[in-house]
C-alpha positions in Angstrom: 7.3 15.3 6.0 8.7 11.8 5.2 8.6 8.7 7.3 9.8 8.5 11.0 9.2 5.2 12.6 6.7 3.7 9.9 5.3 5.3 7.0 2.0 6.3 9.0 4.6 8.6 11.3 5.9 11.6 10.0 8.7 13.4 10.9 8.2 16.7 12.7 7.9 19.7 10.0 8.2 22.3 12.9 11.4 21.2 13.7 12.8 21.8 10.2 10.7 25.1 9.7 12.3 26.4 13.2 15.9 25.5 12.3 15.6 27.1 8.8 14.2 30.3 10.4 16.8 30.5 12.8 19.2 30.2 9.9 17.6 33.2 8.3 15.5 31.3 5.7 12.0 32.6 4.7 9.8 29.5 4.8 6.4 28.9 3.3 4.8 25.5 4.1 2.0 24.5 1.9 0.6 21.2 0.4 1.0 19.6 -2.7 -2.5 20.3 -3.8 -2.2 24.0 -3.5 0.8 24.0 -5.9 -0.9 21.8 -8.3 -4.1 24.2 -8.5 -2.5 27.7 -8.0 -3.4 28.3 -4.5 0.4 28.9 -4.0 2.8 30.0 -6.5 6.5 29.1 -6.0 9.0 30.1 -8.6 13.0 30.8 -8.2 13.1 29.0 -4.7 14.5 26.1 -3.0 11.8 23.5 -2.7 12.2 20.9 0.1 9.3 18.2 -0.4 8.0 15.5 1.5 7.2 12.3 0.3 4.8 9.0 0.4 5.0 5.2 0.2 1.6 5.1 -1.4 1.7 4.4 -5.2 -1.2 6.8 -5.9 0.3 9.8 -3.9 3.8 9.0 -5.0 2.8 9.4 -8.9 1.0 12.4 -7.9 3.5 13.9 -6.0 6.1 13.3 -8.8 4.0 15.3 -11.1 3.9 18.1 -8.9 7.3 18.2 -7.8 8.3 18.5 -11.9 5.9 21.0 -12.2 8.0 23.1 -9.4 11.1 22.3 -11.5 9.8 23.7 -14.4 8.8 26.9 -12.5 12.7 27.5 -12.0 12.9 26.2 -8.5 15.7 24.0 -7.1 14.3 20.7 -6.0 15.8 18.9 -2.8 16.0 15.9 -3.2 16.6 16.3 -7.1 13.9 15.0 -9.4 16.0 12.4 -10.6 16.6 10.7 -7.1 12.9 11.0 -6.7 12.6 8.9 -10.0 15.0 6.3 -8.3 12.9 5.8 -5.2 11.1 2.3 -5.7 12.8 2.1 -9.1 16.1 0.1 -9.2 15.9 0.1 -12.8 16.4 4.2 -13.0 19.0 3.6 -10.0 21.1 2.0 -12.3 20.7 4.3 -15.2 21.4 7.3 -12.8 24.4 5.5 -11.5 25.7 5.2 -15.2 25.0 9.1 -15.8 26.9 9.8 -12.7 30.1 7.5 -13.2 29.1 5.3 -10.4 28.4 2.0 -12.3 31.5 0.2 -10.9 29.4 -3.2 -10.7 28.6 -5.1 -13.8 24.8 -4.6 -14.2 21.7 -5.2 -16.8 18.6 -3.5 -16.8 16.2 -5.5 -18.8 12.5 -5.3 -19.8 11.5 -8.8 -20.2 13.0 -12.5 -20.0 13.0 -12.5 -23.9 16.0 -10.1 -23.7 18.2 -12.6 -21.8 19.9 -14.3 -24.8 21.3 -10.8 -26.0 23.8 -10.5 -23.6 26.5 -12.6 -22.2 25.6 -13.2 -18.4 28.5 -14.2 -15.7 26.2 -16.6 -13.7 25.9 -16.6 -10.6 24.0 -13.3 -10.7 21.6 -11.4 -8.4 18.2 -10.9 -9.9 16.3 -7.5 -8.6 12.7 -6.8 -9.2 12.8 -2.7 -9.8 11.0 -2.2 -6.3 11.0 -3.7 -3.0 13.1 -3.3 0.1 14.6 -5.4 3.0 15.8 -7.8 1.0 12.1 -8.6 -0.7 12.5 -9.1 -4.7 16.5 -9.9 -4.7 17.5 -13.6 -5.7 20.9 -15.2 -6.3 20.8 -16.9 -9.6 23.0 -19.9 -10.5 22.4 -20.3 -14.4 20.3 -19.3 -17.0 17.5 -22.0 -16.5 16.9 -20.8 -13.0 16.9 -17.3 -14.2 14.1 -17.9 -16.7 12.2 -19.9 -14.2 12.4 -17.5 -11.4 11.4 -14.9 -14.1 8.3 -16.7 -14.9 7.2 -17.4 -11.5 7.5 -13.6 -10.5 6.0 -12.4 -13.7 1.9 -12.2 -13.8 -0.1 -14.6 -15.9 -3.0 -14.5 -17.8 -6.0 -13.6 -15.7 -9.0 -16.1 -16.0 -10.8 -13.5 -18.3 -8.0 -12.9 -20.4 -7.5 -16.7 -21.1 -11.3 -16.8 -21.9 -11.0 -13.7 -24.3 -7.9 -15.4 -26.1 -10.1 -18.7 -26.5 -13.0 -16.5 -28.0 -10.6 -14.8 -30.6 -9.3 -18.2 -31.8 -12.1 -20.3 -32.1 -15.3 -18.1 -32.3 -14.5 -14.9 -33.9 -15.6 -14.8 -37.7 -13.5 -13.2 -40.5 -13.8 -9.6 -40.8 -12.8 -6.6 -43.2 -13.0 -2.8 -42.9 -12.6 -0.4 -45.4 -9.0 0.8 -45.5 -8.0 -1.9 -43.1 -5.9 -5.0 -43.8 -8.1 -8.3 -43.8 -8.9 -9.7 -40.3 -7.9 -13.1 -39.9 -9.0 -14.8 -36.0 -5.7 -17.0 -35.7 -3.5 -14.0 -36.5 -5.4 -11.8 -34.5 -5.3 -14.1 -31.6 -1.5 -14.4 -31.9 -1.0 -10.4 -31.7 -3.4 -9.8 -29.0 -1.8 -12.8 -26.7 1.7 -11.1 -27.3 0.1 -7.4 -26.6 -1.6 -8.5 -23.1 1.2 -10.6 -22.1 2.6 -9.4 -18.8 6.2 -8.8 -18.7 8.7 -7.7 -15.8 11.4 -5.6 -16.0 14.1 -6.6 -13.6 17.8 -5.8 -12.7 20.8 -8.2 -12.9 23.9 -7.3 -10.8 27.2 -8.6 -10.3 27.2 -11.3 -7.5 29.6 -10.6 -4.6 30.5 -14.2 -3.0 31.3 -15.1 0.6 29.8 -11.5 1.4 29.7 -11.5 5.5 28.2 -8.2 5.8 27.7 -4.6 4.1 27.6 -1.0 5.4 24.8 1.1 5.6 25.9 4.7 5.2 23.6 7.9 6.0 25.4 10.8 4.9 23.5 13.8 6.5 25.6 16.5 4.7 28.9 16.5 6.5 27.7 14.0 8.9 27.9 10.2 8.5 26.0 7.5 10.4 27.1 4.2 9.9 25.7 0.6 10.9 27.2 -3.0 9.8 24.6 -5.2 8.4 25.2 -8.9 8.8 24.3 -11.5 6.2 21.8 -14.2 7.4 23.0 -17.5 7.7 22.3 -19.6 4.6 21.8 -16.4 2.9 23.6 -13.9 0.4 21.7 -10.7 1.5 22.5 -8.2 4.4 19.3 -5.9 3.4 16.3 -7.1 5.6 18.3 -9.6 7.6 17.7 -7.3 10.9 21.3 -8.3 12.0 22.9 -5.0 12.4 25.2 -3.4 15.0 27.3 -0.1 15.3 30.7 -2.2 15.8 32.0 -1.1 12.5 35.4 -1.3 13.0 37.8 0.7 11.1 35.7 2.6 8.4 38.6 5.3 7.4 38.8 3.8 3.8 35.0 3.4 3.5 34.0 6.5 4.7 36.4 8.1 2.3 34.3 6.2 -0.5 31.0 7.2 1.0 31.9 10.9 1.2 33.2 11.0 -2.5 29.7 9.2 -3.5 27.8 11.9 -1.3 29.6 14.8 -3.0 28.6 13.3 -6.5 24.9 13.2 -5.6 25.3 16.8 -3.8 22.2 16.5 -1.7 21.4 16.9 1.9 20.8 13.3 2.8 22.0 10.1 0.8 21.7 6.6 2.1 23.9 3.9 0.7 24.5 0.4 0.7 28.3 -0.3 0.4 30.1 -3.4 0.1 33.7 -4.3 0.0 35.3 -6.8 -2.4 39.1 -7.5 -2.0 40.4 -4.1 -1.1 37.6 -2.2 -3.1 34.4 -0.7 -2.2 31.1 -0.8 -4.2 27.9 0.9 -4.1 24.9 -1.5 -4.3 21.9 0.7 -3.9 21.1 4.3 -2.4 18.0 6.0 -1.4 17.7 10.1 -1.2 13.8 10.3 -1.0 13.0 7.9 1.7 15.2 5.8 3.7 15.7 3.9 7.3 16.6 6.3 10.1 17.3 3.5 12.5 20.8 4.3 11.5 20.5 7.6 13.5 17.7 6.6 15.8 19.9 3.6 17.5 23.2 5.2 17.3 25.5 6.7 19.8 26.7 9.4 17.2 28.4 9.9 13.8 31.6 10.5 11.9 33.1 13.7 10.8 36.2 14.6 8.9 38.9 16.0 10.6 42.1 17.3 9.5 43.7 13.8 8.6 40.8 11.2 9.6 37.5 10.5 10.2 36.3 11.6 14.0 33.8 9.8 15.8 31.3 12.4 17.5 28.7 11.3 20.2 25.6 12.7 19.9 22.1 12.6 20.9 19.7 10.8 18.2 17.0 13.2 17.5 16.0 12.1 14.2 14.0 15.1 13.2 16.5 17.6 14.7 19.5 15.8 13.1 17.9 15.9 9.4 16.8 19.3 10.0 20.0 20.9 11.0 21.8 18.7 8.4 19.4 20.7 5.7 20.5 23.8 7.2 24.3 23.2 7.0 23.9 21.8 3.6 21.9 25.1 2.5 24.1 27.4 3.9 27.2 25.8 2.3 25.6 25.2 -1.0 23.3 28.1 -2.0 24.5 31.5 -3.0 22.2 34.2 -1.3 21.3 37.6 -2.8 19.5 38.6 0.5 16.4 36.7 0.4 16.6 33.3 1.6 13.5 31.5 0.8 12.6 27.8 1.2 
């Protein structure tokens, strides 16, 4: 299962199994390698999968989850949302696909593409991965943007520098049958560009005078909310560790959050929401991996009543909250033919 308190502490899989079985589901639990190598065959089922923060494992899981999708299974969270994790670039693309791109943004692959767009400075620069405010910078003008990108883009290594020097000054002209004539300076120039490191990045509309944002975790129809405050002399609420549950009137904000959650259509979606003027905007979102303090430290959740959002006091048992949310989601989302399998 996914993260509980730290990446090396897992949620309790047995809680999810117990809740699903009690709701009438047939539950099969297996490991990724069993699926990848034919030990377990899963077809035409609902697959709720785990996650890892380790890069190599995450790449492996992506392969296996896509394979499961090809086998006719319903993937939870969706494969698209798996691609969104630690990839803010695909987050922006997926927001466009879903019609949620209400904040101006650009997704670029290299500094050289900057001059092809009119950029409304100041803007927020984001690296594609990173959490808790890491890799997020306020940029005042084009000069500052280029300087920051050069700073965070890896330079040539010493071995690469030596190889470039060798190619430029110490290689002889060569010619091979069927290939264009070799010229060392031209080869040096082309090779230097070929091995030059690039850094993909996001530029996003800057919202000035921000005092806080909202972290909203939708557990199907239960919404957990915390207010995250901006640090002094900073512009980021993410990673500030200054949060509380004195959220004030959040009725309109929850209407907005619930609308977004419906678009994603998953049992869980964690939303970073900000208010500008009288409107709300989605900054980022997570489904495969998200902080659970919004549950663990809360006194309860919001649920939609007949004409407003009501606060419901509840025990903050993270595994139980998420397991029961999955059961409610499955029971309301899927049509059964008498054989419930997950």
